[in-house]
C-alpha positions as CSV (number, residue, x, y, z in Angstrom):
1,M,16.2,-8.3,24.7
2,I,12.6,-9.6,24.8
3,S,9.4,-7.3,25.4
4,S,5.8,-7.7,25.1
5,T,2.6,-6.2,23.8
6,D,-0.9,-7.0,22.8
7,T,-0.6,-6.2,19.3
8,A,2.2,-5.8,16.7
9,I,1.5,-4.0,13.6
10,I,3.9,-4.6,10.8
11,G,4.1,-1.8,8.7
12,A,4.0,2.2,9.2
13,G,2.3,3.3,6.0
14,P,-1.3,4.7,5.8
15,Y,-2.8,1.4,6.9
16,G,-0.5,0.9,9.8
17,L,-0.5,4.4,11.0
18,S,-4.7,4.5,10.8
19,I,-4.8,1.1,12.6
20,S,-2.6,2.4,15.3
21,A,-4.7,5.6,15.8
22,Y,-7.9,3.5,16.4
23,L,-6.2,1.1,18.7
24,S,-4.8,3.8,20.7
25,A,-8.2,5.4,21.2
26,A,-9.5,2.0,22.1
27,G,-6.7,1.7,24.8
28,V,-5.1,-1.4,23.3
29,P,-1.2,-1.6,23.8
30,H,0.5,-2.1,20.6
31,Q,3.6,-1.4,18.6
32,V,4.2,-0.3,15.1
33,L,7.1,-1.8,13.5
34,G,8.7,0.2,10.5
35,E,9.8,3.2,9.2
36,P,6.9,5.8,8.7
37,M,5.7,6.3,5.2
38,F,8.9,4.1,4.0
39,A,7.8,3.3,0.6
40,W,6.1,6.6,-0.1
41,R,9.4,8.3,1.0
42,N,12.0,6.2,-0.7
43,V,10.5,4.2,-3.4
44,M,8.0,6.6,-5.1
45,P,9.7,9.0,-7.5
46,P,9.9,12.7,-6.4
47,G,7.6,14.9,-8.4
48,M,4.9,12.2,-8.7
49,L,1.2,13.3,-8.4
50,M,-1.2,11.0,-6.5
51,R,-3.5,9.3,-8.6
52,S,-6.4,9.2,-6.1
53,E,-8.4,12.3,-5.6
54,A,-7.5,14.4,-2.6
55,F,-10.6,13.4,-0.5
56,A,-9.7,9.6,-1.1
57,S,-6.0,10.3,0.1
58,D,-6.6,10.5,3.7
59,L,-5.3,8.6,6.7
60,Y,-7.9,7.8,9.3
61,A,-8.5,8.3,13.0
62,P,-11.4,8.1,15.0
63,H,-11.6,11.7,15.8
64,A,-12.0,14.8,13.6
65,G,-9.0,16.9,12.7
66,Y,-6.3,14.7,10.9
67,R,-7.5,14.5,7.4
68,L,-5.7,15.8,4.6
69,E,-7.8,18.7,4.4
70,D,-7.0,19.6,7.9
71,Y,-3.2,19.3,7.4
72,C,-3.5,21.7,4.3
73,R,-5.7,24.3,6.2
74,Q,-3.1,24.4,9.0
75,N,-0.3,24.8,6.6
76,R,-1.9,27.3,4.3
77,L,-1.8,24.7,1.4
78,P,-4.0,24.6,-1.6
79,Y,-6.8,21.8,-1.2
80,A,-9.8,20.6,-3.2
81,P,-11.5,17.3,-2.6
82,I,-11.9,16.8,-6.5
83,G,-9.8,17.8,-9.3
84,M,-6.5,18.6,-7.1
85,R,-3.2,17.8,-8.4
86,L,-1.8,16.4,-5.1
87,P,2.0,16.0,-5.0
88,L,3.6,13.2,-3.6
89,E,5.8,15.2,-1.3
90,T,2.4,16.9,0.3
91,F,1.2,13.3,0.8
92,V,4.1,12.3,2.6
93,D,4.5,15.3,4.8
94,Y,0.8,14.8,5.7
95,G,1.5,11.3,6.6
96,L,4.4,12.0,8.8
97,W,2.4,14.9,10.4
98,F,-0.3,12.2,11.3
99,Q,2.3,9.9,12.7
100,S,4.0,12.6,14.8
101,Q,0.3,13.5,16.2
102,L,-1.0,10.2,16.9
103,V,1.5,7.4,16.4
104,S,4.4,8.6,18.5
105,H,5.3,5.0,19.7
106,V,6.7,3.8,16.0
107,R,9.8,1.5,16.1
108,T,11.9,1.9,13.2
109,V,12.7,-1.6,12.8
110,E,12.0,-4.4,10.0
111,V,10.6,-7.9,11.4
112,T,13.0,-10.5,10.1
113,E,10.7,-13.5,11.4
114,L,7.3,-14.0,12.5
115,R,6.3,-17.2,14.1
116,R,3.8,-18.8,16.3
117,Q,5.0,-19.6,19.9
118,D,2.9,-20.9,22.8
119,G,-0.5,-19.4,21.6
120,C,1.0,-15.9,20.8
121,F,3.5,-14.7,18.0
122,R,7.2,-14.3,18.3
123,L,8.6,-11.3,16.2
124,T,12.2,-11.3,15.6
125,L,13.4,-7.8,15.0
126,S,16.4,-6.3,12.7
127,D,17.8,-4.6,15.8
128,G,18.4,-8.1,17.5
129,S,15.5,-7.8,19.9
130,T,12.5,-10.1,20.2
131,L,8.7,-9.1,20.6
132,L,6.0,-11.1,22.0
133,A,2.5,-10.2,20.7
134,R,-0.9,-11.9,21.4
135,R,-1.8,-10.5,18.0
136,A,-0.3,-9.2,14.7
137,V,-1.4,-7.1,11.7
138,V,0.5,-7.3,8.3
139,A,0.0,-3.9,6.8
140,L,2.8,-3.8,4.4
141,G,1.1,-2.3,1.2
142,L,2.7,-3.9,-1.9
143,K,6.2,-4.5,-0.5
144,G,7.5,-7.7,-1.7
145,F,4.6,-8.2,-4.4
146,E,6.6,-6.7,-7.5
147,Y,5.5,-8.7,-10.5
148,T,8.2,-9.0,-13.5
149,P,7.5,-11.2,-16.6
150,S,9.9,-14.1,-17.0
151,A,11.4,-12.5,-20.3
152,L,12.4,-9.7,-18.1
153,Q,14.0,-11.5,-15.1
154,G,17.5,-12.2,-14.5
155,L,19.3,-9.2,-15.5
156,P,21.1,-7.1,-12.9
157,K,20.2,-3.8,-11.5
158,P,20.3,-1.0,-12.4
159,Y,20.0,-2.3,-15.9
160,V,16.5,-3.7,-15.3
161,L,14.5,-2.1,-12.6
162,H,10.8,-2.6,-11.3
163,S,8.7,0.6,-11.2
164,G,8.1,-0.2,-7.3
165,E,11.8,0.4,-6.5
166,I,12.6,3.4,-8.5
167,G,13.1,6.2,-6.0
168,N,15.0,9.1,-7.2
169,L,15.2,9.6,-11.0
170,M,18.2,11.9,-11.4
171,W,20.2,9.1,-12.5
172,A,18.1,8.9,-15.8
173,R,19.2,12.2,-17.0
174,S,20.0,11.8,-20.7
175,K,19.8,8.1,-20.7
176,R,17.9,5.9,-22.9
177,V,14.8,4.4,-20.8
178,V,12.7,1.7,-22.1
179,I,9.5,1.2,-20.1
180,V,7.4,-1.8,-20.3
181,G,4.0,-1.3,-19.4
182,G,0.7,0.8,-20.3
183,G,-0.8,1.7,-16.8
184,Q,-0.3,4.6,-14.5
185,S,3.2,3.7,-13.1
186,A,4.4,3.3,-16.6
187,L,3.1,6.5,-18.0
188,G,3.7,8.6,-14.8
189,L,7.4,7.6,-14.8
190,A,7.7,8.2,-18.8
191,A,6.5,11.8,-18.1
192,L,8.8,12.2,-15.3
193,F,11.8,10.7,-17.2
194,N,11.0,12.8,-20.3
195,E,10.6,16.0,-18.2
196,L,14.3,15.4,-16.7
197,G,15.8,15.0,-20.5
198,A,15.8,11.2,-20.8
199,H,15.0,9.6,-24.1
200,V,11.8,7.5,-23.3
201,R,10.2,4.7,-25.2
202,V,7.1,3.0,-23.6
203,L,6.2,-0.6,-24.8
204,V,2.4,-1.3,-24.3
205,R,1.1,-4.8,-24.5
206,G,-2.5,-3.3,-25.4
207,D,-3.7,-1.8,-28.5
208,S,-4.3,1.6,-26.7
209,I,-4.0,3.8,-23.7
210,T,-6.9,4.1,-21.3
211,W,-7.1,7.6,-20.0
212,N,-9.4,8.6,-17.0
213,K,-11.8,11.0,-17.5
214,D,-11.4,14.7,-16.2
215,P,-12.9,15.1,-12.9
216,E,-16.4,17.0,-12.7
217,V,-16.2,19.6,-10.1
218,G,-19.3,21.3,-8.9
219,R,-21.7,18.5,-10.2
220,S,-25.6,19.0,-9.5
221,L,-27.3,17.0,-7.1
222,V,-29.0,14.9,-9.8
223,S,-25.7,14.3,-11.4
224,R,-24.5,13.0,-8.1
225,M,-27.4,10.8,-7.6
226,L,-27.2,9.3,-10.9
227,S,-23.4,8.7,-10.7
228,P,-22.1,9.0,-6.9
229,E,-18.5,10.0,-6.2
230,G,-16.8,6.8,-4.6
231,G,-13.2,6.5,-3.6
232,L,-12.5,4.6,-6.7
233,A,-14.1,6.4,-9.3
234,Q,-17.6,8.0,-10.0
235,G,-20.5,5.7,-10.8
236,W,-22.5,3.2,-8.7
237,Y,-20.2,0.1,-9.2
238,P,-17.1,1.8,-7.9
239,Y,-19.2,3.6,-5.3
240,V,-20.3,0.3,-3.8
241,L,-16.9,-1.2,-3.9
242,S,-15.3,1.9,-2.3
243,E,-17.9,2.3,0.5
244,F,-19.3,-1.2,1.4
245,P,-16.2,-3.5,1.3
246,Y,-18.0,-6.0,3.7
247,L,-20.4,-6.8,0.8
248,F,-17.7,-8.1,-1.6
249,R,-17.4,-11.1,1.0
250,A,-20.8,-12.2,-0.3
251,V,-19.6,-12.7,-3.7
252,G,-18.3,-16.2,-4.7
253,Q,-14.6,-16.6,-4.4
254,R,-13.9,-17.1,-8.0
255,L,-15.7,-13.9,-9.1
256,R,-14.1,-12.1,-6.0
257,K,-10.7,-13.2,-7.4
258,R,-11.4,-12.1,-10.9
259,I,-12.5,-8.7,-9.8
260,A,-9.8,-8.2,-7.4
261,E,-7.2,-8.8,-10.1
262,T,-8.7,-7.2,-13.1
263,S,-11.0,-4.2,-11.7
264,F,-9.5,-0.7,-12.1
265,G,-6.9,-2.2,-14.5
266,P,-4.1,-0.3,-16.3
267,S,-5.1,3.5,-17.1
268,G,-3.6,6.9,-17.0
269,A,-4.6,9.8,-14.8
270,W,-6.4,12.7,-16.4
271,W,-3.5,14.9,-15.7
272,L,-0.9,12.6,-17.3
273,R,-2.4,12.8,-20.9
274,D,-1.0,16.3,-21.9
275,R,2.3,15.2,-20.5
276,V,2.6,11.8,-22.4
277,A,0.5,12.0,-25.7
278,G,2.4,13.1,-28.6
279,R,5.4,13.8,-26.4
280,I,6.8,10.1,-25.8
281,E,7.1,7.3,-28.1
282,L,4.4,4.8,-27.4
283,S,4.8,1.4,-29.1
284,M,1.2,-0.7,-29.0
285,N,0.6,-4.3,-29.3
286,T,4.1,-5.2,-28.1
287,A,5.6,-8.4,-26.4
288,V,9.0,-8.9,-25.2
289,G,10.5,-12.0,-26.2
290,H,13.9,-11.7,-24.9
291,V,16.1,-9.5,-22.9
292,A,20.1,-9.5,-22.9
293,L,22.9,-7.5,-21.7
294,R,25.3,-6.4,-24.5
295,G,28.3,-4.2,-23.0
296,S,26.4,-1.6,-21.0
297,E,23.4,-1.7,-23.4
298,V,20.2,-3.7,-22.8
299,V,18.7,-5.2,-25.9
300,L,15.0,-6.2,-26.1
301,E,13.9,-8.5,-28.9
302,V,10.3,-7.4,-29.2
303,T,7.2,-8.3,-31.3
304,G,4.9,-5.7,-32.6
305,E,2.5,-4.4,-34.9
306,N,5.2,-4.4,-37.6
307,G,6.7,-7.9,-36.8
308,P,9.7,-8.7,-34.9
309,A,12.2,-5.7,-33.9
310,T,15.1,-5.0,-31.6
311,V,14.8,-2.4,-29.1
312,T,17.8,-0.9,-27.0
313,G,18.3,1.2,-24.3
314,D,20.5,2.0,-21.2
315,H,17.8,1.0,-18.7
316,V,14.6,-1.0,-18.8
317,V,11.9,0.0,-16.3
318,V,9.5,-2.9,-15.8
319,A,5.9,-1.3,-14.9
320,T,3.8,-4.5,-15.2
321,G,2.3,-4.0,-11.7
322,F,2.1,-6.3,-8.7
323,K,0.8,-9.9,-7.9
324,V,-0.2,-10.6,-4.2
325,D,1.4,-13.8,-2.9
326,M,1.7,-14.0,0.7
327,A,4.4,-16.6,0.5
328,K,6.9,-13.9,-0.9
329,H,7.1,-12.4,2.6
330,G,10.2,-14.0,3.9
331,F,9.7,-12.9,7.4
332,L,6.8,-15.3,7.6
333,S,7.6,-18.9,9.2
334,P,6.8,-21.9,6.9
335,E,4.3,-22.8,9.6
336,I,2.4,-19.6,9.2
337,V,2.6,-19.6,5.3
338,G,1.2,-23.3,5.4
339,A,-1.7,-22.5,7.8
340,L,-2.9,-19.4,5.7
341,A,-4.5,-21.7,3.1
342,L,-3.7,-19.3,0.2
343,V,-5.8,-18.8,-2.9
344,G,-3.7,-18.0,-5.7
345,G,-1.3,-16.1,-3.2
346,W,-4.3,-14.4,-1.3
347,S,-5.3,-15.4,2.0
348,D,-9.1,-15.6,2.6
349,L,-10.1,-13.4,5.5
350,S,-12.7,-13.3,8.1
351,R,-15.1,-10.2,8.1
352,N,-12.7,-8.6,10.7
353,F,-9.6,-9.0,8.5
354,E,-8.3,-12.1,10.7
355,S,-6.6,-14.9,8.6
356,S,-7.0,-18.6,9.1
357,V,-4.1,-18.2,11.5
358,P,-5.7,-17.0,14.8
359,G,-4.5,-13.6,15.6
360,L,-3.0,-12.6,12.4
361,Y,-4.7,-10.0,10.7
362,I,-3.8,-9.0,7.1
363,T,-4.9,-5.7,5.3
364,G,-4.1,-3.4,2.4
365,P,-3.8,-4.8,-1.2
366,A,-3.3,-8.4,0.2
367,A,-6.9,-8.1,1.5
368,A,-8.4,-7.4,-1.8
369,L,-9.6,-11.0,-2.5
370,S,-11.7,-10.7,0.5
371,F,-12.6,-6.9,0.6
372,G,-12.4,-6.1,-3.0
373,P,-10.1,-3.5,-5.0
374,V,-10.5,-0.5,-2.7
375,L,-8.1,-2.3,-0.5
376,R,-5.5,-1.6,-3.3
377,F,-5.8,2.0,-2.4
378,V,-5.2,4.3,0.6
379,Y,-8.9,4.9,0.7
380,G,-9.5,1.2,1.8
381,A,-8.0,2.2,5.2
382,K,-11.2,4.0,5.9
383,Y,-13.0,0.9,6.4
384,A,-10.1,-1.4,7.5
385,A,-8.8,0.6,10.3
386,P,-11.7,0.8,12.5
387,C,-12.8,-2.8,11.6
388,I,-9.6,-4.4,12.8
389,A,-9.4,-2.1,15.8
390,R,-12.8,-2.9,16.9
391,H,-12.1,-6.6,16.7
392,I,-8.9,-6.4,18.5
393,G,-10.3,-4.1,21.1
394,L,-13.1,-6.3,22.0
395,R,-10.8,-9.2,22.1
396,H,-8.4,-7.3,24.3
397,A,-11.1,-6.4,26.9
398,A,-12.6,-10.0,27.0
399,E,-9.1,-11.2,27.9
400,G,-9.0,-8.9,31.0
401,G,-7.1,-6.0,29.4
402,G,-4.2,-8.2,28.5
403,R,-3.1,-8.9,32.2
404,A,-3.1,-12.5,31.5
405,F,-0.9,-12.1,28.6
406,E,2.1,-10.9,31.0
407,S,2.8,-14.4,32.1
408,L,3.6,-15.3,28.6
409,A,6.5,-12.9,28.4
410,A,10.0,-13.9,29.5
411,P,10.9,-12.4,33.0
412,Q,13.6,-10.0,31.4
413,A,10.8,-8.6,29.2
414,L,9.0,-7.5,32.4
415,A,11.9,-6.3,34.1
416,E,12.9,-3.9,31.2
417,G,9.2,-2.6,31.6
418,S,8.4,0.4,29.4
419,A,11.3,-0.3,26.8
420,G,8.8,-2.9,25.0
421,A,5.4,-1.5,25.9
422,A,3.8,0.9,23.6
423,P,1.8,3.7,25.2
424,H,-2.0,3.7,25.3
425,A,-4.0,6.5,23.7
426,P,-1.8,9.8,22.9
427,A,-2.7,12.9,24.8
428,A,-4.9,14.1,21.8
429,F,-7.2,11.1,22.6
430,R,-7.4,10.8,26.3
431,G,-10.1,13.8,27.1
432,A,-12.5,12.1,24.5
433,E,-11.8,8.8,26.1
434,S,-12.8,10.0,29.5
435,T,-15.8,11.7,28.1
436,A,-16.9,8.5,26.5
437,E,-16.2,6.5,29.7
């Protein structure tokens, strides 16, 4: 089956859903491809708390009533913009509620191939169908960008796992778990494993753990002026990065790359300290030189403060973060990858998030080189979603509302009609659109 649409959004997480909400309000036909909130539902460990403050954990729509605060109010759940310990489960339920209200036209398929064809994009989908789209938006978060140091590569699962593929933790009960890393993922997993009854040891490369400061609730006007609250953190530097991502593009590419890769580095959330410090063995200044499997036991040769040592465990969790490399997206055709003109794995984007491949937009963490580290967080969708939708909407209107695109689709796609065409604005938006017109 071949169908067509104006825009294909690849990914149904916070970015993909927010962009869809804005495109629907603009009347742009589109399809969202992917399982809603997939990584948050299936990869993140149950019991995890969100690192971002509640006010920075919204999905975004062009009309009021769809923020996390609105969801909590409707469901009589506690909410505080700052200082709230937001459970992963609440965030996931909120995202699914947002999707059910505004993005009902999600297709739970994966894109197995994306390539250019006759001036548009041809997407091959996991259900065997084909979708033609004038434009495509890649909004896949960190999927595929897991970074594992060479010394920890090559051993089979489940002996060695990356923190980005953990999911349910019950398998670790009473097991010996060695975690490599010193940031939020490593420390958060250490706390959860320990509370499940696992025997946990954390190997940290640095000489100390950086703990985020406790949030200041009810600050005075003077305090907020001197150190404003941004989506990333308090202070003018994080505030500017959070609220004005477009200014980041004015910085030289080399500096942008360094800021994108190193700003807001490994640290532990304020609510984690009491669950980790004094409760879990933390080994500082460590480097893993070699890892091997001996029977059912993982053996790590480690250099630490006291010289070489051997560390053993039943499982090793690699919490060494992520490294953006668009070439790792196996569904992108070689032609598209070659045309992206990658800079250390990143694609340098236009001010509208369009890549060097015309009509291909990239957002989320993969856009941090162009718009700064805020794009590594949910909060970045606040700027990205309306920006991308506005640009696509203007192009869609200039092309006559997409009528000219129908001639590019195969005849069978047109005969199959609504099976491939995503709806325009959902009912929640139509009244506001009529008023605007």
